[in-house]
C-alpha positions in Angstrom: 5.7 13.0 -25.2 5.8 10.7 -22.1 2.3 9.2 -22.7 3.7 5.7 -23.3 5.8 5.7 -20.2 4.8 2.7 -18.1 7.2 2.7 -15.2 8.7 5.6 -13.2 11.2 5.4 -10.4 11.7 8.6 -8.4 13.3 7.2 -5.2 15.5 9.4 -3.0 14.8 12.7 -4.7 13.5 14.8 -1.8 10.1 15.0 -3.4 7.5 16.7 -1.2 4.5 16.6 -3.5 3.3 14.5 -6.5 2.1 16.8 -9.2 1.7 17.2 -13.0 1.2 13.5 -13.5 -2.0 13.9 -15.6 -0.3 12.9 -18.9 1.1 9.7 -17.5 -2.2 7.7 -17.9 -0.3 4.6 -19.1 1.8 4.4 -16.0 1.6 0.9 -14.4 4.5 1.2 -11.9 5.3 4.2 -9.8 8.0 4.2 -7.1 8.4 7.2 -5.0 10.2 5.6 -2.1 12.5 7.5 0.4 11.3 11.0 -0.4 9.6 13.6 1.8 5.9 13.0 1.0 3.5 13.7 3.8 0.3 12.9 1.9 -0.8 10.6 -0.9 -2.1 13.0 -3.6 -1.8 13.7 -7.3 -2.5 10.1 -8.5 -6.1 10.6 -9.7 -5.2 10.3 -13.4 -3.1 7.2 -13.0 -6.0 4.8 -13.5 -3.8 2.0 -14.9 -1.4 1.9 -12.0 -0.8 -1.6 -10.8 2.2 -1.2 -8.5 2.7 1.8 -6.1 5.7 2.1 -3.9 5.5 4.9 -1.2 7.7 3.5 1.6 10.0 5.6 3.7 8.2 8.9 3.5 6.3 10.8 6.2 2.7 9.8 5.1 0.2 9.9 8.0 -3.1 8.9 6.3 -3.9 6.2 3.8 -5.9 8.2 1.2 -6.0 9.6 -2.3 -6.2 6.2 -4.1 -9.9 6.3 -5.1 -9.1 6.1 -8.9 -6.3 3.5 -8.6 -8.6 0.5 -8.6 -6.2 -1.7 -10.6 -3.5 -1.7 -7.9 -2.1 -5.2 -7.2 0.8 -4.0 -5.0 0.7 -1.2 -2.5 3.8 -0.5 -0.4 3.3 2.2 2.3 5.9 0.7 4.7 7.9 2.9 7.0 5.6 5.9 7.2 3.5 7.3 10.1 0.2 5.7 9.2 -2.1 4.8 12.1 -5.1 3.3 10.3 -5.7 0.9 7.4 -8.5 2.9 5.7 -9.8 4.2 2.4 -8.6 1.1 0.4 -11.7 -1.2 0.6 -12.2 -0.5 -3.2 -8.7 -1.9 -4.1 -10.2 -5.4 -4.8 -7.2 -6.4 -7.1 -4.6 -6.1 -4.3 -2.3 -9.1 -4.1 0.5 -7.6 -2.0 0.1 -5.0 0.8 3.2 -3.8 2.6 2.4 -1.7 5.7 5.2 -2.7 8.1 6.9 -0.2 10.3 3.8 2.1 10.8 1.6 2.8 13.8 -1.4 0.5 13.2 -3.0 -0.8 16.4 -6.6 -1.6 15.5 -7.5 -5.2 14.4 -10.8 -4.0 12.9 -8.8 -2.1 10.3 -8.0 -5.4 8.5 -11.7 -5.3 7.3 -10.5 -2.8 4.8 -8.6 -5.6 3.0 -11.5 -8.1 3.0 -12.6 -7.1 -0.6 -9.2 -8.1 -2.0 -10.0 -11.8 -2.5 -6.6 -12.4 -4.2 -4.6 -10.9 -1.4 -1.6 -13.2 -0.9 1.0 -11.2 1.0 0.7 -8.8 3.8 3.5 -7.1 5.8 2.3 -5.7 9.1 5.4 -6.4 11.3 6.7 -3.6 13.6 3.3 -2.1 14.1 1.7 -2.1 17.5 -0.6 -4.9 16.3 2.4 -7.3 16.3 2.6 -7.2 20.1 -0.6 -9.4 20.2 0.3 -13.1 20.9 -2.3 -14.1 18.3 -0.9 -11.8 15.6 -0.4 -14.3 12.8 -3.6 -16.2 13.7 -5.7 -13.1 13.7 -4.4 -12.1 10.3 -5.1 -15.5 8.8 -8.7 -15.5 10.2 -9.3 -12.0 8.9 -7.8 -12.6 5.5 -8.4 -16.2 4.4 -6.6 -15.9 1.0 -3.3 -14.9 2.7 -0.3 -17.0 1.8 2.5 -15.0 3.4 2.6 -12.8 6.5 5.7 -10.7 6.8 8.6 -12.8 5.5 7.0 -16.1 6.5 4.8 -18.3 4.4 1.5 -19.4 6.0 1.3 -23.1 6.9 -2.0 -24.9 6.7 
């Protein structure tokens, strides 16, 4: 039926839980922005997912992505997440958008160290940004980075 579906956009639908996604194994893009999700759950069978957009929800913990190892883009901006965690296994990440959250621990950037191709990271409007060395610390922690927030990195 929907087995061949590769992109699904469900933004602004008041969704509170992701469920019944088991048959969507060919999905490569999932956008569930601006809903009412409090938790990342129900994505276990989406092993081919490359882009996941979860911004503008009420998510508090970065979790539930254990089987989504092919992700190249992860957008969890504008949620209530305090820690960058449980994503060390996402080694294919190229873009990580986590602006407008509650991240305040520099050590959390270690979670992204396995993503050798990571080029873009958005962390603005987190408590981390108050640090005078904000951009420098990101560049040191993530040597492959080419863009921090909306600004390209100069070498």
